[in-house]
C-alpha positions as CSV (number, residue, x, y, z in Angstrom):
1,M,5.5,-13.1,-2.6
2,L,4.4,-16.7,-3.3
3,K,6.0,-18.6,-6.2
4,C,4.0,-21.5,-7.5
5,R,5.1,-23.6,-10.4
6,G,7.4,-20.8,-11.5
7,I,4.6,-18.2,-11.5
8,F,4.8,-15.4,-8.9
9,H,1.8,-14.2,-6.9
10,P,2.5,-10.8,-5.3
11,L,1.6,-10.3,-1.7
12,G,3.1,-6.8,-1.9
13,A,3.5,-4.3,-4.7
14,A,3.1,-5.4,-8.3
15,F,2.0,-2.5,-10.5
16,F,3.7,0.7,-11.6
17,S,3.3,3.3,-14.3
18,N,5.9,4.7,-16.6
19,G,4.7,8.2,-16.1
20,T,5.2,9.1,-12.4
21,Y,7.3,6.1,-11.4
22,Q,10.6,7.5,-12.7
23,E,12.8,6.3,-9.9
24,T,11.2,2.9,-9.9
25,L,11.9,2.6,-13.6
26,K,15.6,3.1,-12.9
27,V,15.7,0.3,-10.4
28,I,13.7,-2.0,-12.7
29,D,16.0,-1.2,-15.7
30,K,19.1,-1.9,-13.6
31,S,17.6,-5.2,-12.3
32,G,17.0,-6.5,-15.8
33,V,13.7,-8.1,-14.7
34,S,11.0,-8.3,-17.3
35,I,7.7,-6.3,-17.2
36,E,4.4,-6.7,-19.0
37,P,1.5,-4.3,-19.6
38,F,-1.5,-4.6,-17.2
39,A,-4.9,-3.0,-17.4
40,L,-6.3,-1.6,-14.1
41,A,-9.7,-1.2,-15.7
42,G,-11.7,-2.3,-18.7
43,E,-10.4,-5.8,-19.4
44,R,-12.1,-7.8,-16.7
45,E,-15.7,-8.8,-16.0
46,Q,-16.4,-7.5,-12.5
47,F,-18.7,-9.0,-9.9
48,R,-19.5,-7.6,-6.4
49,F,-20.3,-9.6,-3.4
50,N,-21.8,-9.2,0.1
51,Y,-19.5,-11.0,2.5
52,S,-22.2,-11.3,5.1
53,T,-24.9,-12.9,2.9
54,G,-22.7,-14.4,0.1
55,S,-24.8,-12.7,-2.6
56,I,-23.1,-12.0,-5.9
57,E,-24.1,-9.7,-8.7
58,Q,-22.4,-8.2,-11.8
59,V,-21.1,-4.7,-11.4
60,P,-23.4,-2.5,-13.6
61,Q,-21.9,-0.3,-16.3
62,L,-21.6,3.4,-15.5
63,S,-24.4,5.5,-16.8
64,N,-23.8,7.7,-19.8
65,A,-24.7,10.8,-17.7
66,F,-22.0,9.8,-15.1
67,V,-19.4,9.1,-17.8
68,A,-20.1,12.5,-19.4
69,V,-19.6,14.4,-16.1
70,L,-16.5,12.3,-15.4
71,L,-14.9,13.0,-18.7
72,S,-15.5,16.7,-18.2
73,E,-13.8,16.6,-14.8
74,I,-10.7,14.7,-15.7
75,P,-8.9,17.5,-17.7
76,R,-9.7,20.0,-14.9
77,Y,-8.3,17.6,-12.3
78,I,-5.1,17.1,-14.3
79,N,-4.7,20.9,-14.6
80,L,-5.3,21.5,-10.8
81,W,-3.0,18.6,-9.9
82,T,-0.2,20.0,-12.2
83,T,-0.5,23.6,-11.3
84,K,-1.5,23.6,-7.6
85,F,-0.5,20.2,-6.1
86,A,2.7,19.2,-8.0
87,P,4.9,21.9,-6.4
88,Y,4.2,20.4,-3.0
89,S,4.5,16.7,-4.2
90,V,8.1,16.4,-3.1
91,P,9.8,13.9,-0.5
92,S,8.8,14.7,3.0
93,F,6.6,17.6,1.7
94,K,9.5,20.0,2.4
95,N,7.7,22.8,0.5
96,G,4.9,22.7,3.1
97,V,1.4,21.4,3.1
98,P,-1.2,24.1,2.3
99,E,-4.4,24.0,4.3
100,E,-6.5,23.0,1.3
101,F,-4.7,19.6,1.2
102,T,-5.1,18.8,4.9
103,V,-8.9,18.2,4.7
104,P,-10.4,14.8,3.9
105,G,-10.3,13.8,0.2
106,T,-14.1,14.2,-0.5
107,E,-14.0,17.6,1.1
108,W,-11.3,18.8,-1.3
109,F,-13.2,17.4,-4.3
110,R,-16.4,19.1,-3.1
111,A,-14.6,22.4,-2.6
112,N,-13.3,22.2,-6.2
113,N,-16.7,21.3,-7.7
114,F,-16.0,17.7,-8.5
115,T,-18.9,15.3,-8.3
116,A,-18.0,12.2,-10.4
117,L,-14.3,11.8,-9.5
118,P,-14.7,11.3,-5.7
119,I,-17.2,8.4,-6.6
120,L,-14.9,6.9,-9.2
121,L,-11.9,7.0,-6.7
122,V,-13.7,5.3,-3.8
123,N,-12.5,1.8,-4.8
124,P,-9.1,2.6,-6.1
125,M,-8.4,4.1,-2.6
126,A,-10.0,1.5,-0.4
127,L,-9.2,-1.7,-2.3
128,Y,-5.5,-0.8,-2.7
129,G,-5.1,-0.2,1.0
130,Y,-5.4,3.6,1.2
131,G,-8.6,3.8,3.1
132,D,-11.8,5.8,3.1
133,I,-11.7,8.8,0.8
134,R,-14.1,10.5,3.1
135,V,-11.5,10.3,5.9
136,V,-8.0,10.1,4.3
137,P,-6.5,13.6,3.8
138,A,-6.5,15.1,0.3
139,L,-2.7,15.3,0.5
140,Y,-2.4,11.5,0.1
141,V,-5.3,11.1,-2.3
142,L,-3.6,13.5,-4.7
143,Q,-0.2,12.0,-4.0
144,Y,-1.5,8.6,-5.1
145,I,-3.9,9.7,-7.9
146,T,-1.4,11.2,-10.3
147,P,-2.7,12.2,-13.8
148,D,-1.4,9.0,-15.3
149,I,-2.7,6.7,-12.5
150,L,-6.1,8.4,-12.8
151,Q,-6.1,7.6,-16.6
152,A,-5.1,4.0,-15.8
153,F,-8.0,3.6,-13.5
154,I,-10.5,4.7,-16.2
155,G,-8.9,2.4,-18.8
156,R,-7.3,5.0,-21.0
157,I,-3.7,3.7,-20.4
158,D,-2.1,0.6,-19.1
159,V,0.2,0.3,-16.1
160,Y,2.9,-2.4,-15.9
161,Y,3.2,-5.6,-13.9
162,T,6.4,-7.1,-12.5
163,D,7.9,-9.3,-9.8
164,F,9.2,-6.6,-7.4
165,H,10.7,-9.2,-5.1
166,L,12.9,-10.4,-7.9
167,V,13.5,-6.8,-9.0
168,W,15.1,-6.0,-5.6
169,Q,17.0,-9.3,-5.5
170,E,18.6,-8.7,-8.9
171,W,19.2,-5.0,-8.2
172,A,20.9,-5.8,-4.9
173,K,23.2,-8.3,-6.7
174,K,24.4,-5.6,-9.1
175,E,24.4,-2.5,-6.9
176,L,25.3,-3.7,-3.4
177,C,28.4,-5.7,-4.4
178,R,29.6,-7.3,-1.1
179,T,27.5,-5.3,1.3
180,P,26.1,-7.9,3.8
181,I,22.3,-8.0,4.2
182,K,21.1,-9.7,7.4
183,L,17.6,-11.2,6.9
184,A,15.1,-12.5,9.5
185,H,17.0,-10.7,12.3
186,E,15.0,-8.8,15.0
187,I,16.4,-5.6,16.5
188,R,15.7,-5.6,20.2
189,C,17.4,-2.4,21.5
190,I,18.6,0.8,19.9
191,D,20.9,2.7,22.2
192,R,21.9,6.3,21.0
193,S,23.3,7.5,24.3
194,G,26.9,7.2,23.2
195,A,28.9,8.8,20.4
196,Y,27.4,6.3,17.9
197,P,24.2,4.3,17.9
198,V,24.4,0.7,19.0
199,L,22.0,-2.0,17.8
200,K,21.3,-5.1,19.8
201,Y,19.6,-7.8,17.9
202,T,18.9,-11.5,17.7
203,R,19.5,-13.7,14.7
204,P,17.6,-16.9,13.8
205,N,18.8,-20.1,15.5
206,H,17.4,-23.3,14.0
207,H,19.2,-25.6,16.4
208,N,17.5,-24.8,19.7
209,D,15.0,-22.4,21.3
210,F,17.5,-19.9,22.5
211,Y,18.1,-16.6,20.7
212,E,21.6,-15.7,19.7
213,W,22.3,-12.1,20.7
214,E,24.6,-9.8,18.7
215,K,25.3,-6.1,18.6
216,Q,26.5,-3.6,16.0
217,T,27.8,-0.1,16.3
218,C,26.6,2.2,13.5
219,S,27.8,5.5,12.2
220,R,24.1,6.5,11.4
221,L,20.7,4.9,11.4
222,I,18.1,5.0,8.7
223,F,14.6,3.8,9.8
224,A,12.8,2.5,6.7
225,F,9.8,0.9,8.3
226,P,6.4,2.5,9.3
227,P,7.5,4.5,12.4
228,T,4.5,3.9,14.6
229,I,5.1,4.0,18.4
230,E,4.4,0.3,18.6
231,N,7.1,-0.5,15.9
232,L,9.6,1.8,17.5
233,E,9.0,0.4,21.0
234,R,9.3,-3.1,19.7
235,A,12.8,-2.2,18.2
236,G,13.7,-0.9,21.7
237,L,14.4,2.7,20.5
238,D,15.3,5.2,23.2
239,M,12.8,7.7,21.9
240,T,13.1,11.4,22.6
241,K,10.1,13.6,23.6
242,E,10.1,15.2,20.1
243,E,10.1,11.8,18.4
244,H,7.3,10.5,20.5
245,E,5.2,13.6,19.8
246,V,5.6,13.1,16.0
247,F,5.3,9.4,15.7
248,S,2.4,9.0,18.1
249,L,0.4,10.8,15.4
250,V,1.3,8.2,12.7
251,G,-1.7,6.0,11.6
252,I,-1.5,2.8,9.7
253,H,-4.2,0.6,8.1
254,N,-5.0,-3.0,8.9
255,Y,-4.3,-4.4,5.4
256,F,-3.9,-8.0,4.4
257,S,-2.9,-9.9,1.3
258,S,-3.3,-13.5,0.4
259,A,-2.8,-16.1,-2.4
260,V,-5.6,-18.5,-2.6
261,E,-6.3,-21.6,-4.8
262,F,-9.6,-20.5,-6.1
263,M,-12.1,-21.3,-8.9
264,L,-12.1,-17.8,-10.4
265,P,-12.0,-17.7,-14.2
266,Y,-9.2,-15.6,-15.8
267,G,-10.6,-12.3,-16.9
268,V,-13.1,-12.2,-14.0
269,S,-12.7,-10.4,-10.7
270,Y,-14.5,-9.7,-7.4
271,I,-14.9,-6.5,-5.4
272,A,-16.8,-6.1,-2.1
273,E,-20.2,-4.4,-2.0
274,S,-20.4,-0.9,-0.8
275,P,-23.3,0.7,1.1
276,N,-23.6,3.5,-1.5
277,P,-21.5,4.8,-4.4
278,G,-19.7,7.4,-2.3
279,A,-18.6,4.9,0.4
280,P,-16.1,2.1,0.4
281,P,-16.8,-1.5,1.4
282,P,-17.0,-1.9,5.2
283,N,-13.6,-2.3,6.8
284,D,-14.6,-5.3,8.9
285,G,-11.5,-7.4,8.0
286,E,-13.1,-9.1,5.0
287,P,-11.5,-9.5,1.6
288,V,-12.5,-6.5,-0.6
289,A,-10.9,-7.5,-3.9
290,V,-10.0,-10.8,-5.6
291,L,-8.0,-10.9,-8.8
292,R,-6.5,-13.7,-10.8
293,L,-3.4,-12.3,-12.3
294,S,-2.1,-15.2,-14.4
295,Q,-3.9,-17.3,-16.9
296,Q,-1.4,-20.1,-16.3
297,S,-2.2,-20.3,-12.5
298,S,-5.4,-21.1,-10.6
299,V,-4.1,-19.1,-7.6
300,S,-5.8,-15.7,-7.1
301,T,-4.7,-12.8,-5.0
302,A,-7.1,-11.3,-2.5
303,W,-6.8,-8.1,-0.4
304,S,-8.6,-7.5,2.9
305,W,-8.8,-4.5,5.1
306,G,-9.8,-4.0,8.7
307,P,-10.9,-1.1,11.0
308,Y,-8.7,2.0,11.2
309,G,-7.2,3.1,14.4
310,E,-7.5,-0.1,16.3
311,Y,-5.9,-3.5,16.5
312,Y,-7.3,-6.3,14.3
313,A,-5.9,-9.8,14.6
314,E,-4.3,-11.5,11.7
315,S,-6.1,-14.8,12.7
316,A,-9.5,-13.0,12.6
317,A,-8.8,-11.7,9.1
318,R,-7.6,-15.1,7.9
319,D,-10.8,-16.8,9.3
320,L,-13.0,-14.2,7.5
321,L,-11.0,-14.7,4.3
322,N,-11.6,-18.5,4.5
323,E,-15.3,-18.0,5.2
324,T,-15.9,-15.4,2.5
325,M,-13.9,-17.1,-0.2
326,S,-15.7,-20.3,0.5
327,Q,-18.9,-18.5,-0.5
328,L,-17.4,-17.2,-3.7
329,N,-15.5,-20.2,-4.9
330,K,-17.3,-20.7,-8.2
331,D,-17.7,-19.1,-11.6
332,P,-19.8,-16.0,-10.8
333,R,-21.1,-15.9,-14.3
334,N,-23.1,-19.1,-13.6
335,A,-25.8,-18.1,-11.1
336,S,-27.0,-21.7,-10.6
337,E,-23.5,-23.0,-9.8
338,A,-22.9,-23.8,-6.1
339,A,-19.8,-22.5,-4.3
340,V,-17.2,-25.0,-3.1
341,P,-15.8,-24.5,0.4
342,L,-12.1,-23.9,0.5
343,A,-10.1,-27.0,1.3
344,K,-7.4,-27.1,3.9
345,G,-4.3,-25.6,2.3
346,D,-6.1,-23.6,-0.4
347,I,-5.0,-20.4,1.4
348,R,-1.4,-20.7,0.1
349,A,-0.1,-17.5,1.7
350,F,-1.5,-14.8,4.0
351,R,0.2,-11.7,5.4
352,K,-0.8,-8.7,7.5
353,W,0.9,-5.4,6.8
354,D,1.6,-2.2,8.8
355,Y,0.3,-0.4,5.7
356,F,0.1,3.2,4.6
357,P,1.8,5.2,7.4
358,H,0.3,8.7,7.3
359,F,-0.9,11.6,9.4
360,D,-4.6,12.5,9.8
361,S,-6.0,15.9,9.0
362,P,-5.6,17.5,12.4
363,A,-1.9,16.7,12.5
364,L,-1.3,17.9,9.0
365,A,-3.1,21.2,9.8
366,E,-0.8,21.7,12.7
367,G,2.4,21.3,10.6
368,V,3.5,17.8,11.6
369,Y,5.7,17.4,8.5
370,G,7.8,20.4,9.5
371,K,8.3,18.7,12.9
372,L,9.2,15.4,11.1
373,N,11.8,17.1,8.9
374,K,13.4,18.7,12.0
375,L,14.0,15.2,13.4
376,Q,16.2,14.2,10.4
377,G,19.8,13.7,11.7
378,K,19.0,14.1,15.4
379,G,20.7,11.3,17.3
380,K,22.3,10.3,14.1
381,S,18.9,9.0,13.0
382,Y,17.1,9.4,9.7
383,W,13.5,8.6,8.7
384,A,12.6,7.1,5.3
385,S,9.4,5.3,4.8
386,G,6.0,5.7,3.0
387,L,5.4,8.4,5.6
388,N,7.8,10.6,3.6
389,G,5.5,10.6,0.6
390,M,3.1,7.7,0.0
391,E,2.9,4.0,0.5
392,T,4.1,3.0,-3.0
393,V,7.4,1.6,-4.4
394,E,8.1,5.0,-6.1
395,W,7.9,7.0,-2.9
396,A,9.9,4.4,-1.0
397,V,12.7,4.9,-3.5
398,R,12.3,8.6,-3.4
399,A,12.4,8.7,0.4
400,G,15.6,6.8,0.5
401,R,17.3,8.9,-2.2
402,E,16.2,12.1,-0.5
403,I,17.9,11.0,2.7
404,V,21.1,10.2,0.9
405,D,21.1,13.3,-1.3
406,C,20.3,15.7,1.6
407,Y,22.1,14.3,4.6
408,F,25.0,12.0,3.4
C-alpha cells in the first residue's frame, strides 16, 4: 500500500461486497475503518490499448443481442451456483470436489449451455489476477464469481472500497492486545524433528551487513503464505514426502501491482487488448488494467500479469510497465494528444506477488484437496492460505478461522 498526501493507493486487496464477504465485514466493523461504495462497472469510460503498438481505442458497448442473452443467463447461473456449487464452497473444500468443477472454466460454462457469461467473465478473471478462464478450473471461477460479485461486474450493485492495510492495523490493536508481531523477519529453517517445532530466523539489522540470528520454539505452526515448493524451501522446511507430493502441485500466477503518477483523468480507465472476446489479454508481463481510484490524487493503480508456470522477473515487468505506461500517459479521449514518457520516479511503488495459489484440473480430478486436508496437524503444522478457498480477503479470513475452529 502506498500512501501519498494522506490518500491510500492499494497494491493489494481493496474491494469487497457485503453479500458474500461476511467474515471480512466482521473484521472491518471491529477495526472501525471507514468504507465507501465503489462501482466495478458502469461508471467509467473504458479504453483498451495494445501494449506492443501503443494504439488506443474506446471499448465498444455490448450489443443488444449479447446483453439479452446475458440477462437470460444470469438467473440460471445464480440458481446453479446456489443449488449445485454452494454446498461445496466451504473452507478447504472438505465436502469434496465433484468432477464437474475440476474442468477448466469455459468447459463448465459450455457444458451448462452458457454462451455470454464466459465472455463477460474473461476480464474479471484475468485483470484481477485469476488467470485465463479457458485454463483455470471451474472450482475457482465459481468460488470467485459469487452471485453478488457477478451482479457487481455487470453494474447492478456496488461493492465497497477500503484501506485494508489500515483495517488490519486497527483490528490488530484491538484484538491482539499485547501479542508481539515480528515484521520484516525472514525464517531460514523450520525444524520439526523434536517434540515441538523450532524456527530459526534472522531479524533486520540496520547497523551492519551481518544478519542477527534468533530462534523460537513453537507449540504449533500455521503456514499462511502460498505453500509452493519454492516458498517452503526458502523457509527451510523439513518437508515430508506427503507434503512435497501435495505442494509440488500448487500453481501461482505472476501478478504485479503498481502505483504510478499518471495523466489519466478521473472516471476513465484502461484495459489491455485481447486477441478475441473469449480470450484474456496476453500474459506477457505487461500492465493489463489501469485505474485511477481517487479524484484527489493523480496516482493511478496498475496491475500486470506474466506467463503461468514459469519464472518471470520483477525487473522485466517493471521495465514493461514503464514502457507501456509511457505510451498511454495522456487523456485517451483526445486522439490528437501525444503521450508523455514517464519521468524518473513516476512509478511510485511496484510489487510482485506470489498470487492465487491453486491446483490445476488434473490434480483436482485426482482428489488433491483430500490429501491436503490429511496434512492438517501433521508435524504440528497447519495450512491456511488462499489455497484453502480463493485468493481473496474473505477466504483468507475463513481459512484462518477454519484452522482455529477445527484444530485448536
